[in-house]
Backbone as CSV, one residue per row, in Angstrom:
resi,resn,N_x,N_y,N_z,CA_x,CA_y,CA_z,C_x,C_y,C_z
1,UNK,60.112,108.593,177.346,60.570,108.723,175.979,62.081,108.932,176.002
2,UNK,62.728,108.287,175.085,64.168,108.456,174.944,64.430,109.166,173.630
3,UNK,65.246,110.218,173.694,65.605,110.968,172.492,67.116,110.900,172.356
4,UNK,67.577,110.572,171.172,69.013,110.515,170.919,69.414,111.763,170.145
5,UNK,70.452,112.419,170.612,70.949,113.616,169.942,72.455,113.481,169.721
6,UNK,72.930,114.218,168.730,74.361,114.154,168.448,75.128,114.940,169.521
7,UNK,76.433,114.698,169.650,77.237,115.353,170.694,77.190,116.887,170.621
8,UNK,77.149,117.431,169.431,77.103,118.888,169.283,75.807,119.467,169.867
9,UNK,74.696,118.787,169.599,73.412,119.238,170.142,73.379,119.060,171.655
10,UNK,73.990,118.001,172.149,74.060,117.785,173.597,74.795,118.935,174.281
11,UNK,75.894,119.378,173.686,76.623,120.525,174.243,75.765,121.784,174.228
12,UNK,74.992,121.969,173.159,74.103,123.121,173.073,73.039,123.066,174.174
13,UNK,72.458,121.903,174.373,71.453,121.741,175.426,72.056,122.068,176.785
14,UNK,73.221,121.527,177.057,73.867,121.770,178.356,74.202,123.252,178.541
15,UNK,74.683,123.903,177.485,75.031,125.323,177.629,73.789,126.178,177.825
16,UNK,72.702,125.837,177.147,71.463,126.593,177.316,70.849,126.356,178.699
17,UNK,70.966,125.135,179.190,70.483,124.851,180.548,71.216,125.723,181.549
18,UNK,72.523,125.774,181.425,73.339,126.558,182.359,73.051,128.052,182.200
19,UNK,72.968,128.516,180.966,72.778,129.949,180.708,71.431,130.449,181.197
20,UNK,70.412,129.592,181.152,69.060,130.045,181.478,68.487,129.418,182.741
21,UNK,69.293,128.649,183.443,68.877,128.133,184.742,67.919,126.954,184.711
22,UNK,67.881,126.219,183.615,67.023,125.037,183.577,67.698,123.915,184.340
23,UNK,66.896,123.098,185.014,67.457,122.046,185.852,67.506,120.694,185.154
24,UNK,66.876,120.593,183.990,66.906,119.326,183.255,66.718,119.596,181.765
25,UNK,67.176,118.659,180.949,66.941,118.806,179.517,65.449,118.874,179.190
26,UNK,64.642,118.101,179.904,63.204,118.104,179.656,62.604,119.489,179.901
27,UNK,63.062,120.159,180.953,62.569,121.506,181.261,62.955,122.483,180.141
28,UNK,64.186,122.398,179.669,64.639,123.254,178.576,63.839,122.998,177.308
29,UNK,63.661,121.734,176.963,62.932,121.387,175.741,61.482,121.836,175.837
30,UNK,60.856,121.669,176.990,59.472,122.118,177.172,59.353,123.626,176.966
31,UNK,60.294,124.382,177.543,60.273,125.837,177.389,60.495,126.230,175.928
32,UNK,61.418,125.549,175.266,61.702,125.848,173.862,60.496,125.537,172.988
33,UNK,59.826,124.434,173.252,58.644,124.084,172.464,57.495,125.059,172.706
34,UNK,57.328,125.504,173.945,56.298,126.510,174.237,56.585,127.791,173.466
35,UNK,57.833,128.228,173.477,58.209,129.439,172.757,58.004,129.261,171.264
36,UNK,58.381,128.116,170.744,58.211,127.819,169.327,56.736,127.867,168.953
37,UNK,55.894,127.257,169.778,54.452,127.270,169.509,53.905,128.685,169.547
38,UNK,54.313,129.461,170.525,53.857,130.842,170.650,54.307,131.661,169.445
39,UNK,55.544,131.515,169.029,56.059,132.252,167.877,55.248,131.934,166.628
40,UNK,54.912,130.674,166.450,54.180,130.276,165.257,52.730,130.726,165.297
41,UNK,52.163,130.823,166.474,50.780,131.285,166.588,50.665,132.784,166.374
42,UNK,51.735,133.508,166.678,51.677,134.954,166.582,51.725,135.454,165.146
43,UNK,52.167,134.635,164.225,52.228,135.067,162.840,51.024,134.482,162.116
44,UNK,50.102,135.345,161.750,48.912,134.871,161.054,49.283,134.524,159.613
45,UNK,48.463,133.709,158.972,48.779,133.293,157.599,48.952,134.464,156.632
46,UNK,48.188,135.524,156.812,48.308,136.677,155.922,49.686,137.328,156.044
47,UNK,50.175,137.445,157.283,51.507,138.023,157.500,52.585,137.149,156.874
48,UNK,52.465,135.855,157.083,53.452,134.937,156.526,53.429,135.005,154.995
49,UNK,52.237,135.036,154.414,52.142,135.131,152.956,52.769,136.416,152.439
50,UNK,52.554,137.521,153.147,53.142,138.798,152.720,54.659,138.735,152.739
51,UNK,55.209,138.143,153.790,56.660,138.016,153.896,57.195,137.110,152.786
52,UNK,56.498,136.014,152.533,56.933,135.100,151.484,56.852,135.746,150.105
53,UNK,55.815,136.544,149.867,55.688,137.234,148.582,56.858,138.189,148.353
54,UNK,57.240,138.913,149.385,58.399,139.813,149.272,59.642,138.999,148.921
55,UNK,59.819,137.882,149.599,60.976,137.034,149.349,61.009,136.498,147.930
56,UNK,59.876,136.076,147.435,59.807,135.554,146.068,60.132,136.662,145.067
57,UNK,59.591,137.856,145.280,59.896,138.976,144.385,61.397,139.298,144.407
58,UNK,61.988,139.286,145.602,63.423,139.562,145.706,64.240,138.495,144.993
59,UNK,63.869,137.239,145.158,64.589,136.169,144.472,64.451,136.299,142.962
60,UNK,63.244,136.599,142.507,63.016,136.775,141.068,63.858,137.917,140.512
61,UNK,64.109,138.929,141.336,64.901,140.081,140.900,66.394,139.877,141.158
62,UNK,66.773,138.679,141.619,68.176,138.411,141.888,68.680,139.037,143.173
63,UNK,67.775,139.355,144.067,68.145,140.036,145.311,68.045,139.124,146.527
64,UNK,68.254,137.852,146.354,68.137,136.925,147.468,69.148,137.207,148.568
65,UNK,68.842,136.752,149.770,69.752,136.906,150.904,70.086,135.513,151.439
66,UNK,71.239,135.379,152.082,71.586,134.082,152.674,70.532,133.660,153.702
67,UNK,70.353,132.356,153.852,69.334,131.815,154.755,69.480,132.358,156.174
68,UNK,70.704,132.451,156.682,70.910,132.933,158.057,70.378,134.354,158.215
69,UNK,70.603,135.201,157.209,70.095,136.572,157.287,68.580,136.583,157.213
70,UNK,68.012,135.739,156.375,66.556,135.673,156.254,65.928,135.266,157.588
71,UNK,66.534,134.303,158.251,66.025,133.855,159.551,66.097,134.991,160.564
72,UNK,67.205,135.705,160.583,67.341,136.845,161.501,66.289,137.912,161.209
73,UNK,66.006,138.145,159.933,64.984,139.126,159.571,63.615,138.718,160.095
74,UNK,63.272,137.445,159.958,61.977,136.959,160.442,61.920,137.054,161.963
75,UNK,62.996,136.659,162.635,63.024,136.750,164.103,62.882,138.194,164.555
76,UNK,63.539,139.098,163.866,63.447,140.516,164.196,62.019,141.019,164.047
77,UNK,61.376,140.603,162.985,59.980,141.010,162.749,59.068,140.479,163.858
78,UNK,59.293,139.239,164.265,58.485,138.680,165.357,58.696,139.452,166.649
79,UNK,59.937,139.825,166.944,60.214,140.599,168.152,59.513,141.951,168.099
80,UNK,59.525,142.582,166.944,58.835,143.879,166.800,57.354,143.731,167.086
81,UNK,56.765,142.646,166.625,55.328,142.438,166.808,54.972,142.175,168.261
82,UNK,55.927,141.698,169.044,55.686,141.448,170.469,55.781,142.715,171.305
83,UNK,56.423,143.742,170.781,56.595,144.993,171.511,55.235,145.666,171.693
84,UNK,54.957,146.182,172.904,53.707,146.906,173.081,53.705,148.150,172.187
85,UNK,52.554,148.426,171.611,52.449,149.583,170.741,52.425,150.861,171.562
86,UNK,53.192,151.842,171.101,53.258,153.136,171.787,52.038,153.975,171.403
87,UNK,51.435,154.671,172.397,50.248,155.491,172.079,50.609,156.696,171.231
């Protein structure tokens, strides 16, 4: 398979390969897709609906946040859910 990417994305791929020790773009992409799949499986539909409901209420109240902050909030929540629970 041949995939065409823009120069900016190519630089990102190369920097991530170097930063994380991947030996090929295919290896990096495979790892990224595995992580993406795992992240999406870890959030059940009920959790996603709850998060979306909060967001809709905030938007309705004029309390929206920029997309970048919203993404960081979701990523943070996913990281918290991966942490082992303390007894």
